[in-house]
C-alpha positions in Angstrom: 0.0 -0.1 0.1 2.9 2.2 1.0 4.3 1.4 -2.3 1.5 2.4 -4.4 1.3 5.6 -2.6 4.8 6.5 -3.3 4.3 5.5 -7.3 1.6 7.8 -7.4 3.3 10.6 -6.0 6.0 10.4 -8.3 3.5 10.4 -11.3 2.1 13.6 -9.6 5.3 15.1 -9.4 6.4 14.1 -13.1 3.2 15.8 -14.5 3.9 18.8 -12.5 7.5 18.9 -14.1 7.4 19.4 -17.7 10.6 18.7 -18.7 10.5 15.1 -16.7 7.2 14.7 -18.7 9.2 15.1 -21.9 12.0 12.6 -21.1 9.4 10.2 -19.9 7.6 10.6 -23.1 10.5 9.9 -25.5 11.4 6.9 -23.4 7.8 5.4 -24.3 8.3 6.0 -28.0 11.6 4.6 -27.8 10.1 1.3 -26.1 7.4 1.1 -28.7 9.9 1.6 -31.7 12.0 -1.4 -29.9 8.8 -3.4 -29.8 7.9 -2.7 -33.2 11.3 -3.9 -34.4 11.1 -6.9 -32.7 7.6 -7.5 -33.8 8.9 -7.1 -37.4 12.3 -9.1 -37.0 11.3 -12.1 -35.3 9.2 -13.2 -38.1 11.9 -12.9 -40.4 14.2 -14.8 -38.0 11.8 -17.5 -37.8 11.2 -17.6 -41.7 15.1 -17.8 -42.2 15.8 -20.4 -39.9 12.8 -22.5 -41.2 14.1 -22.2 -44.5 17.5 -23.1 -43.5 16.0 -26.3 -41.9 13.3 -27.1 -44.6 14.7 -26.1 -47.5 12.3 -25.6 -50.3 14.6 -26.9 -53.2 14.2 -30.1 -51.3 10.4 -30.2 -52.1 11.1 -29.2 -55.5 13.5 -32.0 -56.2 10.9 -34.3 -55.0 8.3 -32.6 -56.6 10.3 -33.2 -59.8 11.1 -36.7 -59.3 7.3 -37.3 -58.6 6.5 -35.3 -61.9 9.3 -37.6 -63.7 7.7 -40.8 -62.4 4.4 -39.6 -63.3 5.4 -38.7 -67.0 7.1 -42.2 -66.9 4.2 -43.9 -65.9 2.1 -41.9 -68.2 4.4 -42.5 -71.0 4.5 -46.4 -70.6 0.5 -46.3 -70.6 0.4 -44.6 -73.7 3.2 -46.8 -75.3 1.0 -49.7 -74.2 -2.2 -48.2 -75.6 -0.2 -47.3 -79.0 1.0 -51.1 -79.1 -2.3 -52.3 -78.4 -3.6 -50.1 -81.1 -0.9 -51.2 -83.7 -1.6 -54.7 -83.0 -5.5 -54.2 -83.2 -4.9 -52.2 -86.4 -2.4 -55.2 -87.6 -5.1 -57.9 -86.9 -7.9 -55.6 -88.5 -5.6 -55.5 -91.7 -5.1 -59.3 -91.5 -8.7 -60.2 -91.3 -9.3 -57.8 -94.0 -6.9 -59.1 -96.1 -8.2 -62.8 -95.3 -11.9 -61.6 -96.0 -10.8 -60.1 -99.2 -9.0 -63.3 -100.3 -12.0 -65.5 -99.3 -14.3 -63.2 -101.0 -12.3 -63.0 -104.2 -11.9 -66.9 -104.2 -15.6 -67.1 -103.7 -16.5 -64.7 -106.5 -14.4 -66.6 -109.0 -16.4 -69.9 -108.4 -19.4 -67.9 -108.6 -18.4 -66.2 -111.8 -17.7 -69.6 -113.3 -21.4 -70.5 -112.2 -22.6 -67.1 -113.3 -21.1 -67.7 -116.9 -23.8 -70.7 -117.1 -20.8 -73.6 -117.4 -23.3 -76.2 -117.6 -23.8 -79.6 -118.9 -25.8 -78.7 -121.6 -25.2 -75.4 -123.3 -28.9 -75.1 -123.9 -30.2 -75.9 -120.2 -29.9 -74.0 -116.9 -28.6 -75.9 -113.9 -31.5 -74.9 -111.6 -33.1 -78.5 -111.0 -30.7 -80.4 -112.6 -29.4 -83.7 -110.9 -25.8 -82.1 -110.7 -27.1 -79.1 -108.6 -28.9 -81.0 -106.4 -26.2 -83.4 -105.7 -23.7 -80.5 -105.2 -25.9 -78.8 -102.9 -26.3 -81.9 -100.7 -22.5 -82.3 -100.5 -21.4 -78.5 -100.1 -23.9 -76.5 -98.1 -23.9 -72.8 -98.9 -21.6 -70.6 -96.8 -23.9 -68.6 -94.3 -23.7 -64.9 -95.0 -24.1 -62.7 -91.8 -26.0 -59.4 -91.4 -23.5 -57.3 -93.4 -23.8 -59.2 -96.3 -20.0 -60.5 -96.3 -19.1 -64.2 -96.4 -18.4 -65.5 -93.0 -14.9 -66.6 -92.3 -14.5 -70.5 -92.2 -13.5 -72.2 -88.8 -9.9 -72.8 -88.8 -10.3 -76.1 -87.0 -7.8 -77.7 -89.3 -5.1 -75.6 -87.8 -5.6 -77.7 -84.7 -2.9 -80.5 -84.2 -5.3 -82.6 -82.4 -7.8 -82.1 -85.3 -5.2 -82.7 -87.7 -4.3 -86.0 -86.3 -7.7 -87.3 -86.2 -8.2 -86.3 -89.7 -4.9 -88.2 -90.7 -6.2 -91.1 -89.0 -9.7 -91.0 -90.5 -8.2 -90.2 -93.8 -7.8 -93.4 -96.2 -5.8 -92.5 -99.3 -6.9 -94.1 -102.9 -4.6 -94.9 -105.6 -4.8 -94.1 -109.3 -2.4 -96.4 -111.3 -3.6 -96.0 -114.8 -6.3 -94.6 -117.4 -9.4 -96.5 -118.3 -10.3 -94.7 -121.3 -14.1 -95.0 -122.6 -16.9 -92.6 -123.7 -18.9 -90.0 -122.2 -22.2 -88.3 -123.1 -21.9 -84.4 -123.5 -25.1 -82.2 -124.1 -26.7 -85.2 -125.7 -23.7 -86.4 -127.8 -21.5 -89.6 -127.4 -17.9 -88.7 -126.9 -15.6 -91.4 -127.6 -11.7 -91.2 -126.4 -9.4 -91.8 -129.3 -5.7 -92.8 -128.7 -3.2 -90.7 -130.4 -0.6 -92.6 -132.2 3.0 -91.8 -131.8 5.0 -91.2 -134.9 8.5 -92.1 -133.2 9.0 -95.6 -131.8 9.3 -96.2 -128.1 9.0 -98.6 -124.9 7.0 -95.7 -122.8 4.1 -96.4 -120.7 2.6 -92.8 -121.7 -0.5 -93.0 -123.6 -2.3 -89.8 -124.9 -6.1 -89.3 -125.8 -8.0 -86.9 -127.3 -11.9 -86.4 -126.9 -13.3 -83.8 -129.3 -16.2 -81.5 -127.9 -15.6 -82.7 -124.5 -16.7 -79.3 -123.2 -19.8 -77.4 -125.1 -19.1 -73.9 -126.5 -20.9 -72.4 -123.6 -18.8 -73.8 -121.0 -15.7 -73.0 -122.8 -16.7 -69.1 -123.4 -17.9 -69.0 -119.8 -14.6 -70.1 -118.4 -12.7 -67.9 -120.4 -14.9 -64.9 -119.2 -14.9 -66.0 -115.5 -10.7 -66.3 -115.9 -10.6 -62.6 -117.6 -12.7 -61.2 -115.1 -10.9 -62.8 -112.2 -7.3 -61.6 -113.8 -8.6 -58.4 -114.1 -9.2 -58.0 -110.1 -5.3 -58.2 -110.1 -4.3 -55.5 -112.6 -4.6 -52.5 -110.2 -1.2 -53.9 -108.3 1.9 -54.9 -109.8 3.0 -58.5 -109.2 5.9 -59.7 -107.3 8.5 -61.7 -109.3 9.8 -64.8 -107.6 12.7 -67.0 -109.0 13.8 -70.5 -107.6 17.3 -69.2 -107.6 19.6 -66.3 -108.6 21.1 -68.2 -111.9 17.3 -68.5 -113.3 17.0 -64.4 -112.8 20.4 -63.9 -114.7 19.5 -66.2 -117.3 16.0 -64.3 -117.8 17.8 -60.8 -117.9 20.0 -62.4 -120.4 17.4 -63.3 -122.8 15.9 -60.0 -122.4 19.4 -58.3 -123.1 18.9 -56.5 -119.9 22.3 -55.4 -118.0 21.0 -54.8 -114.3 22.9 -55.0 -111.3 21.6 -57.5 -108.8 22.1 -57.0 -105.1 21.0 -58.8 -101.9 19.0 -56.0 -100.9 16.9 -56.2 -104.1 15.2 -59.4 -102.4 12.5 -59.4 -99.9 13.7 -60.9 -96.7 13.4 -64.5 -96.1 12.2 -65.2 -99.7 13.2 -65.6 -103.3 11.1 -62.8 -104.5 12.3 -59.4 -105.6 11.0 -56.3 -104.0 8.1 -54.2 -105.5 10.6 -51.8 -106.9 12.6 -54.3 -108.7 9.6 -56.3 -109.7 7.9 -53.2 -111.3 10.9 -52.8 -113.5 10.9 -57.0 -114.6 7.3 -56.4 -115.3 8.1 -54.1 -118.5 10.1 -56.8 -120.4 9.3 -60.3 -119.3 6.7 -62.2 -120.6 4.5 -64.9 -119.0 1.2 -67.1 -118.9 -1.4 -66.5 -116.4 -3.2 -69.0 -114.4 -6.4 -68.9 -112.1 -7.3 -71.6 -109.8 -10.6 -72.7 -108.1 -11.2 -75.8 -106.1 -13.7 -78.7 -105.8 -17.1 -77.3 -104.4 -16.5 -73.6 -105.1 -18.7 -74.1 -108.3 -21.3 -76.4 -109.5 -19.2 -76.7 -112.5 -16.4 -78.5 -110.7 -18.6 -81.7 -109.8 -20.0 -81.8 -113.3 -16.5 -81.8 -115.0 -14.9 -84.1 -112.6 -17.8 -86.7 -113.0 -17.4 -86.3 -116.8 -13.8 -87.1 -116.5 -14.3 -90.1 -114.5 -16.9 -91.4 -116.8 -14.4 -90.8 -119.9 -11.0 -91.5 -118.6 -11.3 -93.8 -115.2 -9.7 -90.9 -113.0 -10.9 -90.6 -109.5 -12.2 -87.3 -108.3 -10.6 -88.0 -104.9 -7.3 -88.2 -106.5 -7.7 -84.9 -108.5 -6.2 -81.3 -107.6 -7.3 -77.9 -108.3 -8.7 -76.8 -111.7 -6.6 -74.1 -113.7 -7.5 -72.0 -116.3 -4.3 -70.8 -118.0 -4.1 -68.3 -120.8 -1.4 -67.8 -123.3 -0.9 -64.4 -125.2 1.1 -63.9 -128.1 4.8 -64.8 -127.9 4.1 -66.9 -124.8 4.5 -70.8 -124.3 6.1 -73.1 -122.0 9.5 -75.1 -122.2 9.7 -78.7 -122.3 8.8 -80.4 -118.8 7.3 -83.3 -117.2 4.4 -83.1 -114.7 5.6 -85.6 -112.5 9.1 -85.6 -110.8 11.7 -87.6 -112.2 13.5 -90.1 -109.9 11.0 -88.9 -107.2 10.5 -90.8 -104.3 7.1 -89.8 -103.4 3.8 -91.5 -104.6 1.8 -88.2 -104.1 2.8 -87.2 -107.5 1.0 -86.2 -110.9 -0.1 -89.5 -112.1 -2.4 -87.9 -115.1 -3.2 -84.8 -116.9 -6.3 -83.7 -118.7 -6.0 -80.6 -120.5 -9.0 -79.0 -122.4 -8.5 -76.3 -125.2 -11.2 -73.5 -124.5 -10.7 -71.7 -128.0 -9.1 -72.4 -131.4 -5.5 -70.5 -132.0 -4.7 -69.2 -135.5 -1.3 -70.2 -135.2 1.0 -71.8 -132.7 0.3 -73.1 -129.3 0.3 -76.4 -129.8 0.9 -79.2 -127.4 3.9 -81.4 -128.3 5.3 -84.9 -126.7 8.8 -84.7 -128.3 9.9 -88.1 -127.4 6.7 -89.7 -128.7 6.4 -87.8 -131.8 2.9 -86.3 -130.9 1.6 -82.8 -131.5 -1.9 -81.6 -130.9 -3.4 -78.2 -132.5 -5.8 -76.3 -130.0 -9.2 -77.0 -131.0 -12.0 -75.4 -128.9 -13.7 -78.0 -126.7 -11.1 -80.7 -127.4 -9.6 -82.4 -124.5 -6.3 -84.4 -124.1 -5.5 -86.7 -121.3 -2.2 -88.6 -120.8 -0.6 -90.7 -117.8 2.7 -89.0 -116.4 3.7 -92.3 -114.4 3.6 -96.1 -114.9 1.4 -98.5 -112.7 4.2 -98.9 -110.2 4.2 -95.1 -109.7 7.5 -94.3 -111.4 7.6 -90.8 -113.2 8.0 -91.5 -117.0 10.8 -89.3 -118.6 9.0 -89.7 -122.0 6.0 -87.8 -120.8 8.0 -84.7 -121.6 5.8 -82.2 -123.3 5.9 -78.7 -124.6 3.4 -75.6 -125.1 4.5 -73.9 -128.2 4.7 -70.3 -128.3 1.5 -68.7 -129.5 2.3 -66.9 -132.9 -1.2 -65.6 -134.0 -4.0 -65.3 -131.2 -4.7 -66.4 -127.7 -4.6 -69.8 -126.1 -6.8 -70.6 -123.2 -7.0 -74.0 -121.5 -8.7 -75.7 -118.4 -6.4 -78.3 -116.8 -6.1 -80.6 -114.0 -3.7 -83.0 -112.4 -4.4 -86.5 -110.9 -2.2 -87.8 -108.4 -0.7 -91.4 -108.1 -1.9 -91.5 -104.3 -4.1 -89.2 -102.6 -3.3 -87.2 -99.6 -5.6 -85.3 -96.9 -5.2 -81.6 -98.1 -5.4 -82.6 -101.9 -8.0 -80.6 -103.8 -8.7 -78.4 -100.7 -7.6 -74.5 -101.2 -4.6 -74.1 -98.9 -3.8 -71.1 -96.4 -1.6 -68.5 -98.1 1.6 -67.4 -96.3 1.8 -63.8 -95.0 5.3 -63.4 -96.4 6.3 -61.5 -98.4 4.2 -58.7 -96.9 1.9 -57.3 -100.0 -1.2 -55.4 -100.7 -4.5 -57.2 -101.2 -5.0 -58.4 -104.7 -1.0 -58.8 -105.4 -0.5 -61.6 -107.9 2.7 -63.8 -107.8 4.8 -64.2 -111.2 6.9 -67.5 -110.6 10.1 -68.3 -112.9 11.5 -71.7 -112.0 13.7 -74.1 -113.4 14.8 -72.1 -116.3 15.7 -75.2 -118.7 12.3 -76.7 -117.9 10.0 -74.1 -117.1 8.6 -70.6 -118.0 7.5 -67.5 -116.0 3.8 -68.0 -114.9 1.3 -65.3 -113.3 -0.6 -66.8 -110.2 -3.7 -65.5 -108.5 -2.6 -67.5 -105.3 0.5 -67.6 -103.0 2.0 -70.9 -102.0 5.4 -71.6 -99.8 7.8 -72.5 -102.6 9.4 -68.9 -102.6 10.4 -68.9 -98.8 13.9 -69.9 -98.0 13.0 -71.6 -94.8 10.6 -73.8 -96.3 13.0 -74.9 -99.3 15.7 -75.6 -96.8 13.3 -77.8 -94.7 12.3 -79.4 -98.0 15.8 -80.0 -99.2 16.5 -81.7 -95.4 13.6 -84.1 -96.1 15.0 -85.4 -99.5 
């Protein structure tokens, strides 16, 4: 209490003394400035200390790493998406290619039918016995809602299914011809042996059948062949050779001095790249072959039944049907249809060839060792055996297609095999190599001395290096 009174007295004394009052006021201002300074300084100190203890660039580095990881993950996701899209696009292209191929093959059979390739030139197939039997044996392919032919189930690709088919399959043997007669459009057509003009001890016999096909059948096959071949004219064909020596000989014949490098070949094949192939197209000549298979047209059954009745050749031993055209200046060199000194009975025992139109000059089929020469006559068929009854390829079955001098030669041909096999007469799957545009044909130039260049509407495995190496290892 006494202390408070003393403090009060001092304050009153200060108020009564102006000088003392001023000093006190100055001191209070000074204290306020110090407080203000401290108020401003302390947060700054705390901020600096905080930055020293927890530097922001550490957070920035972590953030940067996080961003990098995020970008990496996003990049991987994007790459995975792109890869998936690429695979889907590749599968789509492959499906389109397969569909295009199936549609084209199906269309060829339909074209043969459309051209009224019938038994009788004056009658329709509709309601005929031949068509009824064909429909029973080969049901129509179902067409889905989009109107496109459905893809066949690839059950044959299953090893288990293939093994089961092989176990169930019973091969048939065709040892010889059995020549007789057949009724064609109400006329009896007889087989006549063509007598050799050279003496020989060969087992080969050649027969002819005049008017084996009607005019309507011949014209229909030619038109179907032309239209089918026309579908491939938008894309240049790819040229394949069995050996580089064959290619060099063809270049020599054409008097072309072109440098050939390994880079000119498509990887893994004996085929030239598209650039070199386009150049070969400008000076090489070839015959053209389009193929259709049993069941792809009602005509196939009509024809094979007619052949069986006339020659004894069994449909089960028959392969594909080929329509081949030879333009002016083109023929085919001397060759045998079977393999000389071959070890496999699955070889071409017999051949039937039908001329689809007359040829003004040239185009004859010649058997040089037998002294037989046949002039192309519309509708005429010739048939001969290439092998003896024991299954040996007869070297005297050599034959040549003379060059066409004037006109255009068209033939229908089918080979019959000594011993049938599971895939005989079935359209085989085509290899993906070489990679090619839809509608790309193959021109195959094999065995220079015994073969000629031929254009094909289908691809096989003969042009693949790996296939040929495996084939050689088995021989």
